[in-house]
N, C-alpha and C positions, 0 to 999 in steps of 0.2 A: 504493500500500500504506500510505500515511499514516505514522503514527508508528512502524510496525514495520519500515520500510525498513532502518534502521541495524542492527537486531537480525539481519537476514538477510544483511547485506552480506558477512559472513564466508563464506557458502556460495556466493557467486558471484564468484570472482576475475575481474579485468578481463583478458580474453583477448586483446585487441588494443589496448593502450594507445597514446597518441600517441607518435610517434617523436621522440627528442631529437636525433638526428643522421641523416645520410643513410645509406641501406642500401648496402653495398658487395658486390662479387663474393664476398668472403671471409665476410661476416657474414650474407648473405641466407638461407641454409638453416637456420642456427641460430636466426635470428629467426623464420622460418616455423614451425619446430618448436615454439617457445614459444607461437605463436598457435594452431596446429592441435592439437598434442599436448603441452600444458604439463607433463604429469606423466610424460613418457616416460623421464626419468632416475631416477624413483622406483621402487624395487622394487614388484612388483605387489601383494604382500601388504600393503605400506604404503598403496598406493592404495586398496585395499578398506577398510582400517581408517579412512582419512581420509574416505572416502565414507560409511561408517556413522556417523562422528562428525558429518558435515554433516547427515545425515538425522535424527540425534538432535536437533540444534539446530533443524531445521525443526519437528519434533514438539513440542519445548518451546515454541516460539513459537505453534504451533497450540493447545496446551493453554491458554496464557494468553489467546489470542484467543477460544477457546470459553468460557472462564470469563467473559470480558467480556460475552458475549452470552447469558449464563445458560443455556448448554447443560447438560442434566442429566447431567453426566459421572460423578459418583460418585468413587470412589477413583482416584487416579492411580498409576502404577507408576514409581518412580524419577523422579518429576517429569514423566513422559510420559503423554499421554492414552490410550495403548494400548501393548502390547508391540511392540518393534522387533527384528526379526531382524538378524543380521549380513548384510552385502551379499553376495548370491550372485554368484560370479564368472562372467565370460564364458569359454566354452570356447576361444575364439580370441582371441589378443592382438595378432597382427600380420596386416596385410592383411585385416582382417575386414569392411571396408566394401563393401557391394554397390552403392553409388550414390555418385557424386561429381559436384559441379557446379563447373566451372571458369570463372573470369572471364578477360577479355581486357583488358590495359592495358599501360602502359609497364613494361618490365623494367629491371633495373639498367643494361643497355646502352642504355637509352632506346628500345629497339624498341617501337613502339606496339602490336605484335601478339604480345605475350608471353602465353602461356596458363598460368594457374596460380591462385594465391590471393593475396589482399591482405595485405601487412604494413603496418600503419598504417591510419589512417582516411581516408575520402574527403575530409575537410576538411584533411587533413595535407599540406603541400607535399612531404614526403618519402615519401608513400605510394608503394608499388611493388608490382608483380605478380611473384611468385616461382614458378618451375616446381616441381612436386610431387616432384622427383627422389628426395628422401630421407625423405619422409613415411611413417612406419612403419605407420600404420593403413590405408594404401591399397594396393590390389592393384597388382602390377606391370603387369598388363594395362591398367589404367586410366591409369597413367603413360605407357605406350607409345602409347595412343590419343591422349592429350592432346598428347604430343610430335609425333605424326604430324599431328594437326590443326593444330598451330602451323606446321609445315612447309608445310601446304597453304595456310593463310591468308596466309602470307608471299608465296606465289606469286600470290595473288588480287589483281586490280586494285581490289577494293573495300576501303575503309578500315575500321578497327575503329570500333565505336560505343562511345565511352567515356561520353558523356553525350548524352541525347536532343536537347538544344538545339544540339549541335555537329555533328550529322549522323553519318555512318558506318553500316556495315551489320553487321559481325560483332560479336556480343554475348556469347554464352556457349556452353559445351559441357557437356552432361550425359552421363555414362557410367554404365551399369547393367550388372551381370553376375550370374550365378548360381553356385551351388557347383559345378555341373558344367562351368562355363567358357563358357556362352553369353554373348555380349556385345552390348549395344545402345548406340548413340551417337545423341544428339539435338543437332543444331546449331541455335542460336537466332540469328535475325537481326532487325534492325529493317528493315521494308520500305521506309522512307523514301518516295521517289517512284518506286520500281522498278515497272516494269510486270509483269504476270503472266508475260509471256514471259521477262523478265529473271530472275525468280525461278525459273522452270523451267530456265533456262540454268545457274543456280547449282546447282540440284539435280542436273542431269545431270553437271556438272563434279565435284561431290562423289562421285557414283556411280562415275564413271570412276576417280577418284583412289583411293577406298577399296576398290573391287572389281576394278579392272584395273591400277591404277598402283602407286606405291610404298606407298600406305596399305593395300594388300591384305595386307601382312604382319601387320596387326592382326587379321585373320581375324574381322571383324565378322559377326554373325549378323543384325543389323538396323540400319538407318540411317534416321533421320528428320530432317525440318527443320520448324521452326515459325517463321513470320514474325509476330513479336509487337511491336506498337507501344507496349505498356505495360510496366511493371515485370514483371508476370506476366500471362499470359493463360490462361484455361481453354480446353479443347478446343472449347467452343462459340464463344468469342470469336475464336480463331485455331486452325484445325485442325492437327493434327500430320500432316504429309504424309510417307508412307512413300516413301523414295527407292529403297531396295533391301533385299532380304532378307525376313525373317519379320516378321509383324505383331506378334508377342509373343515374349518369352523366357519360359521356364518354370522357376520356382523350386520347390524341395521344402522343406517345413517340417512337422515332426511327421507324416511319411508322407502329407502332403497336397500336391497340386500346385497352383501358382498361376500363372496367365498374367499376366505383368507387361507392362502397356502403358506408353507413355512417361511418363504423368503419374500412374501408380498409386502410392498410398501403400503402402509396405511397409517394415517395420523395416529399418534399414540394416545390422544385424548379424543374419544369418539364424540362426546357431546360438544367439546370444543371445536371439532371438525364441522359440526353442524352450523356453529356460529361462523366459522371461517368460510364455508362454501356459500352460506346465505349472504355474507358480506361481499364475496366476489360477485354474486348475481346482482346484488343491489348497486354496487358502484360501477359495474360494467354496463348497467342499464340495458340488459339484453331484451330482445323482443322476438315474436314469432318469425321475423325475417332474418334474425341473426344467425350467422354461421360461426360456431365456436371452434377455434383451433386450440386444442389441448396439447401443448408441447411439454414433453416429459410427463406423459399421462399416467405412468405406472399401471395400476390395475383398473384404471378408468373411473376412479371415484368422482372426479370433477365432471367429466363428460356425462356420466350416467345420472348424477344428481341434477345436472343442468338440462338434460335432453328434453324434458317436458316443456321447457320455457323457451326453446330456440328452434329454428328450422332444422338445423343439423349440427352434429358435433363430429370433429375429425381429430382423433388422438394420434400422437406420434411418440414412440418410445423406443429407445435403443435396446432394451433388454427384451429379447424375444419371448422369454417365459412370462413376463409381465403382460405382454400383448395377448398371449393365450388366455391369461386370467381375465383381462379386460373384455375380450370377446365373449368369454363364458359368462361374465357378470352382466353384459348387455343382454344376452339371451335370457338369463335368470330374471331380469327386470323388464323383459319385453320392450326393450328400447330398440326400435327398428331404424331410428334416424341417427345411428352412431356408426362410425367407421374407425378402425384402428390400423395403423401402419407400423411395421417394425423396421427400424433403421435410424440413421442419424438425421436430425431435423434439417441440417444444412444440405442434405441430399434430397430429402422428401419434399420440403417446402417449395423449391423451384419447380418440381414436377407438378405441384398443385396450383402454381401461380396462375396459369391460364384459366383453369376452372374457377378459381376464386375471383378473377377479375370481373366476372359477370355478377358478383354478389354485391349488394349495396351496403351491407353491414357485416364486416368481418372483425371479430374480436379474438385476440390471442390471449391465452392464459399460460403462464410458465410457473412451474413449482419445482425448481431444481433442488439438488442437495446443497450442502453447505459450501461446496466448491463453486457454486454458481453455474452459469452457462458458458460454454466455450465461446471465445470471441467470434468465431465463424458463425455461430448460431445467431448472435446479435446482429452481425453483418447481414445475414440472410433475412432476418425479420425486418430490418430496415429496408432491404431490397424488395421485399414483398409488398408492393404498393397497395394491394387490396386491404391490408391490415390497417385499420384506422385507430384502434385502441389496443393497448396491451396491459394486462393485469399481471403484475409480478408479485409472487408470494415468496417471501424470504424468511427463513428462520435465523439468518445471520446477516442482517442488512449492513452491518458495519464491516463485513469481511469482503469476500470475493464478489458478492452481489453489488457492492458499491462500485466496483470497476465496471460491471454490466450497466448500472444506472448511468454512469458517466459516458460510456460508449454509445448508449442509446441517444443521448442528447448532444454529443459532440459534433461540431462543424469543422474540427481541425483534423490533421493527419492526412497522409497521402490517400489511403483507402477511401476515407469519407469524401474527400474532394473529388476523387476519381469517379465514384459511383453516383454522386449527385443525389443521394437519397435524402428524403426529408427526415430530420431527427424526431425522436419521441421525447416529449417533455412531461415531467411529473405534474399531475393535476389534482390528485387527492391521495391521502394516506390514512390508513386505518390499522392501528396495532390491535392484534387479537391475542389475548393471553391463553395460549395453549398449554402453558407449563407453570401453573401456580407454585409458589415457594421456591422457584429457581430464578436465575437472572436472565432467562431467555424469553424472547417475545417473537411472535410471528408478525411480520409486517406485510400488509396488503397495499400495494401501490398501483394506482391507475396512471398510465402514461397515454398521451394522445399525440398524434402527429402535430407538428408545430403549426401547420396551416389549417388544422381542422377546428 
């Protein structure tokens, strides 16, 4: 971010600082709360106020950055490039997370198979893994599954895998659940030099424990295993093997149903997602003539929840497995005016340009990960003249997304001057609190073409 890093530092508190002393039995849960839910002792109305102030700071920086690249901003409002709403609250404040990923490492008792979250950094000699017993944004069912899984791996002859270069098998546990109480667990192992037969033995052992043994009290609906030799593996690199139960769990959001597979991206706060998607629909001002371009569409949650309110939705997603999920979810919800394309947006958008040029109202929505959009995607969106509005949803607006915002509005640089595309400018911003008790905020930004 160059010289603007210091300006934005205020909005990103250090959530897991180095430890100055060893974690004890007495201090572990308080220290974990400071890492996972640093705002948990602050009244919620103050959390919302603080988050609005943080987003105000982000917009001030954006205004200065856009001025530097000669974006045709016009008048600013109280030093901001566009109006900013107060942060919209989450309907749920406790136990709102529908997905949690647990690590396995040394606990305070030096047990190498403690299931929980890290306090301290990997380079820190005092780093420890703390069980999630008192974490307030997590569901009790997730804590129960983590505790039961810890009991299981304690009985397992296979060691934990703390680092790839030191061997070990047990790596992580992910737990997902729905508002209706369906539960899915995914155990991640490093295959090391295990034979396929040995991996099948582990799967069978897990099945017996969670469906016939003491783990049956967790009442899992779905249990998977992924043998992944890398930090992360796609389903193509290492398949998710169903051990027992259902292939999917089904979540409901804005009266739509979504089949959640092990690796599906879905907002971690379902009721918060309903506020988020309603906000998108509201500030985009979609109508029955709107064509909605859902870029980075994932499993199609935005496309499918918006489909009833627009003429057509077109989803684009790089991850082919997610596109399969999106198509299946469209059928599940009888959404016949949705299309989903697998591939890079910068390749697919130009192919759609001719078709879109006949449409009078084209709105694009992007909801990328923390790393933002590739600059080429921004370039392609600017080049697609049919797009008049862009809604950008960012969970990290002070990070890589900031660079995207600046490139959308810039009139400088060889590429911008060469393509003569009309820049997009910020017109409205709404923070949505998807993560109560944490220092994160989802920001929904409306951009419009400078001449529209």
